[in-house]
ROFI-866618 format. One line per 4 residues: number of its first residue (from 1); their letters; for each residue x, y, z of N, C-alpha, C, CB. Coordinates in pm, whole numbers, plus 50000, padded with zeros to 5 digits. Glycine has a CB too. Layout:
! ROFI-866618
NUM	a	X/Y/Z/X/Y/Z/X/Y/Z/X/Y/Z  ...;
END
This chain:
! ROFI-866618
1	mktd	27305/34123/18587/27265/34238/18662/27391/34322/18696/27189/34196/18790  27375/34451/18665/27487/34541/18682/27494/34586/18832/27474/34665/18586  27605/34552/18890/27616/34574/19039/27640/34720/19069/27732/34489/19101  27687/34808/18973/27713/34945/19005/27581/35023/19004/27815/35004/18907;
5	tlsi	27471/34963/18960/27337/35036/18967/27239/34963/19053/27273/35055/18825  27281/34864/19115/27186/34783/19202/27160/34856/19326/27241/34641/19238  27037/34881/19361/26990/34947/19481/26943/34845/19573/26883/35047/19454  26925/34877/19702/26864/34792/19801/26719/34764/19763/26873/34857/19939;
9	hhaq	26648/34873/19721/26509/34859/19679/26497/34762/19564/26452/34994/19640  26579/34782/19461/26576/34694/19342/26603/34545/19381/26683/34742/19236  26697/34522/19471/26728/34391/19515/26614/34331/19588/26847/34393/19600  26546/34410/19668/26432/34359/19745/26317/34318/19653/26383/34463/19845;
13	vnqp	26285/34400/19555/26166/34362/19472/26201/34274/19356/26098/34485/19418  26320/34237/19331/26358/34152/19224/26442/34036/19266/26427/34227/19124  26400/33972/19376/26473/33858/19432/26459/33743/19335/26421/33819/19575  26571/33666/19326/26573/33550/19236/26519/33419/19291/26709/33527/19193;
17	wtvp	26474/33419/19416/26437/33294/19480/26286/33268/19480/26488/33294/19619  26230/33268/19360/26090/33249/19343/26059/33098/19309/26038/33343/19233  26159/33023/19288/26137/32883/19253/26108/32804/19383/26261/32822/19177  26039/32692/19377/26000/32617/19501/26129/32584/19579/25919/32481/19466;
21	ynag	26124/32588/19709/26237/32564/19794/26221/32425/19871/26251/32684/19894  26132/32415/19954/26087/32291/20009/25946/32307/20067/26184/32242/20115  25877/32198/20093/25735/32204/20130/25711/32299/20247/25685/32064/20165  25786/32283/20353/25772/32370/20473/25794/32509/20452/25859/32331/20575;
25	idva	25903/32548/20377/25933/32685/20353/25835/32742/20251/26076/32701/20306  25789/32660/20155/25696/32715/20060/25560/32756/20127/25673/32613/19948  25517/32666/20226/25400/32709/20302/25418/32841/20367/25366/32610/20404  25539/32859/20426/25562/32988/20494/25561/33100/20398/25692/32989/20569;
29	rldl	25618/33073/20277/25624/33181/20176/25486/33220/20132/25705/33138/20054  25392/33132/20135/25258/33165/20098/25182/33242/20215/25184/33034/20059  25254/33285/20308/25197/33361/20419/25102/33274/20512/25118/33481/20362  25109/33148/20502/25029/33065/20594/25090/33054/20730/25010/32929/20537;
33	vphi	25226/33042/20733/25292/33040/20858/25426/33115/20844/25311/32894/20905  25417/33245/20841/25547/33327/20804/25657/33315/20905/25515/33480/20790  25623/33276/21028/25737/33262/21122/25827/33147/21082/25688/33241/21265  25778/33042/21009/25867/32934/20964/25979/32987/20878/25788/32828/20886;
37	fgsh	25935/33076/20781/26032/33137/20690/26123/33228/20759/25965/33209/20583  26064/33302/20856/26147/33397/20937/26254/33318/21020/26053/33482/21036  26211/33212/21079/26297/33138/21160/26414/33069/21080/26216/33038/21234  26369/33021/20964/26463/32956/20867/26571/33058/20823/26383/32900/20740;
41	talh	26516/33182/20798/26610/33287/20749/26704/33330/20864/26531/33413/20692  26648/33335/20981/26733/33378/21099/26844/33274/21125/26644/33395/21232  26805/33146/21117/26904/33037/21137/27018/33044/21035/26834/32899/21129  26987/33069/20912/27090/33091/20814/27174/33210/20834/27032/33098/20686;
45	amks	27116/33321/20886/27192/33435/20919/27283/33406/21035/27104/33548/20949  27239/33333/21131/27328/33288/21247/27447/33208/21196/27248/33199/21351  27419/33119/21100/27530/33038/21047/27636/33129/20984/27477/32935/20943  27585/33229/20910/27673/33326/20842/27760/33399/20942/27591/33428/20761;
49	vgkl	27695/33446/21048/27760/33518/21162/27864/33434/21226/27659/33558/21267  27832/33300/21244/27923/33209/21298/28046/33185/21210/27855/33086/21324  28030/33183/21078/28140/33169/20993/28233/33297/21001/28089/33143/20850  28169/33418/21007/28246/33537/21026/28327/33534/21156/28155/33655/21024;
53	atvf	28258/33491/21255/28323/33484/21390/28447/33390/21387/28221/33433/21497  28428/33281/21309/28549/33187/21296/28660/33254/21224/28512/33055/21219  28634/33335/21123/28742/33400/21056/28811/33500/21145/28695/33465/20933  28736/33580/21218/28794/33685/21301/28855/33631/21429/28690/33787/21335;
57	eald	28803/33518/21479/28866/33462/21595/29003/33403/21552/28774/33352/21660  29015/33345/21440/29137/33292/21387/29241/33411/21370/29109/33217/21249  29194/33514/21315/29279/33634/21301/29323/33691/21431/29209/33738/21225  29240/33698/21534/29276/33749/21662/29377/33667/21732/29158/33762/21745;
61	hsrn	29374/33533/21713/29465/33443/21781/29589/33391/21698/29384/33327/21827  29596/33421/21573/29705/33376/21494/29795/33488/21450/29655/33302/21378  29762/33613/21474/29849/33725/21427/29925/33779/21545/29766/33840/21359  30038/33838/21516/30112/33904/21620/30071/34051/21626/30264/33889/21597;
65	igve	29950/34073/21666/29891/34209/21670/29967/34290/21783/29728/34202/21699  30015/34400/21751/30083/34488/21843/30227/34465/21862/30021/34480/21968  30283/34354/21817/30422/34336/21838/30508/34437/21764/30459/34200/21800  30469/34469/21642/30542/34567/21561/30441/34681/21527/30602/34499/21427;
69	gkse	30337/34688/21593/30239/34795/21566/30145/34766/21456/30307/34917/21535  30144/34650/21392/30060/34613/21286/30040/34466/21282/30114/34662/21159  29937/34424/21211/29913/34277/21195/29922/34235/21049/29775/34238/21251  29920/34106/21025/29925/34056/20894/29788/34078/20838/29968/33911/20889;
73	pisp	29778/34088/20705/29645/34111/20641/29564/33976/20638/29663/34169/20493  29436/33991/20615/29348/33882/20611/29389/33798/20488/29199/33930/20607  29370/33666/20493/29418/33576/20385/29310/33582/20270/29440/33422/20440  29350/33547/20149/29251/33550/20037/29127/33455/20071/29323/33503/19899;
77	eqle	29145/33340/20138/29045/33248/20172/28951/33317/20282/29112/33113/20223  29009/33382/20377/28927/33439/20483/28854/33554/20417/29013/33486/20609  28911/33632/20323/28841/33742/20260/28719/33690/20184/28934/33819/20165  28736/33574/20116/28620/33514/20036/28516/33482/20135/28660/33382/19952;
81	tvka	28543/33428/20251/28443/33394/20348/28369/33519/20394/28507/33323/20464  28443/33628/20424/28388/33748/20463/28290/33807/20360/28495/33841/20492  28335/33804/20236/28257/33857/20126/28130/33775/20114/28338/33856/19994  28140/33640/20107/28020/33552/20095/27928/33565/20207/28058/33411/20084;
85	msad	27972/33568/20331/27881/33584/20442/27819/33715/20449/27948/33558/20564  27889/33814/20409/27822/33952/20402/27703/33954/20304/27927/34062/20355  27729/33885/20188/27618/33876/20095/27502/33800/20149/27661/33816/19970  27536/33688/20215/27433/33607/20276/27348/33678/20380/27494/33491/20336;
89	lmta	27417/33764/20464/27348/33846/20566/27259/33951/20486/27457/33921/20667  27301/34005/20380/27219/34102/20305/27100/34030/20253/27298/34169/20189  27116/33909/20201/27002/33832/20151/26903/33803/20261/27048/33702/20089  26951/33771/20380/26865/33751/20492/26780/33875/20526/26946/33712/20610;
93	alrf	26838/33988/20522/26771/34117/20546/26669/34143/20438/26872/34233/20551  26697/34116/20315/26604/34131/20210/26483/34033/20226/26675/34111/20078  26511/33911/20269/26401/33813/20293/26310/33861/20406/26457/33673/20329  26367/33913/20513/26282/33967/20625/26197/34079/20574/26367/34017/20745;
97	anly	26256/34173/20498/26184/34286/20448/26066/34246/20363/26275/34372/20370  26083/34144/20283/25970/34099/20202/25869/34016/20279/26019/34020/20086  25921/33939/20374/25825/33856/20457/25734/33956/20536/25907/33755/20560  25790/34060/20598/25714/34138/20680/25676/34280/20620/25786/34150/20804;
101	sfdl	25692/34286/20487/25642/34396/20397/25693/34537/20456/25475/34392/20387  25822/34548/20464/25882/34680/20495/25994/34716/20389/25942/34678/20644  26010/34840/20373/26115/34890/20283/26252/34891/20353/26080/35033/20234  26329/34792/20313/26460/34776/20382/26548/34901/20370/26537/34655/20323;
105	aavl	26551/34965/20251/26633/35087/20230/26582/35191/20327/26627/35140/20080  26461/35217/20342/26408/35314/20432/26443/35291/20575/26265/35318/20418  26427/35166/20619/26469/35121/20745/26615/35139/20783/26436/34988/20755  26699/35103/20680/26840/35122/20690/26876/35277/20708/26909/35062/20563;
109	veri	26816/35360/20632/26842/35500/20655/26802/35546/20791/26775/35582/20555  26687/35503/20837/26638/35538/20974/26736/35484/21083/26492/35476/20997  26786/35364/21071/26882/35302/21165/27014/35382/21165/26908/35152/21125  27063/35420/21048/27177/35496/21038/27164/35631/21113/27207/35517/20895;
113	kekt	27051/35695/21092/27024/35818/21152/27018/35800/21310/26893/35874/21093  26954/35696/21362/26942/35663/21502/27080/35640/21563/26854/35540/21521  27167/35558/21485/27290/35523/21544/27400/35632/21541/27337/35405/21479  27378/35730/21446/27485/35831/21432/27434/35971/21468/27540/35831/21287;
117	alt	27309/35979/21504/27243/36113/21537/27248/36199/21418/27313/36186/21658  27236/36147/21297/27229/36230/21178/27078/36258/21150/27302/36157/21053  27054/36370/21087/26915/36399/21046/26903/36411/20899/26865/36525/21108;
END
């Protein structure tokens, strides 16, 4: 997949997770109990946010911020965590969009307009 041409819409409608996951989640995926899949997705998103918080908490407490007007850069390992967890959060958003049948790209544009007062 070429990342320079990947759109949010394309990612949403071409998700690779169509193989069976586990019995409980597969029932949810079949729209029998969608909140199970939603809850599972939210829990994974919270785990990702927790990992991001761990990175930034460590940066906040281990760097000499302000001593010379600048701080040390993020480590390669921390950057890899930030990159991976950002992707995981995007995956969660795509899963919610498919579960509840909304166009994530359209909602993103609307949220940006709301938050920035752009039209």
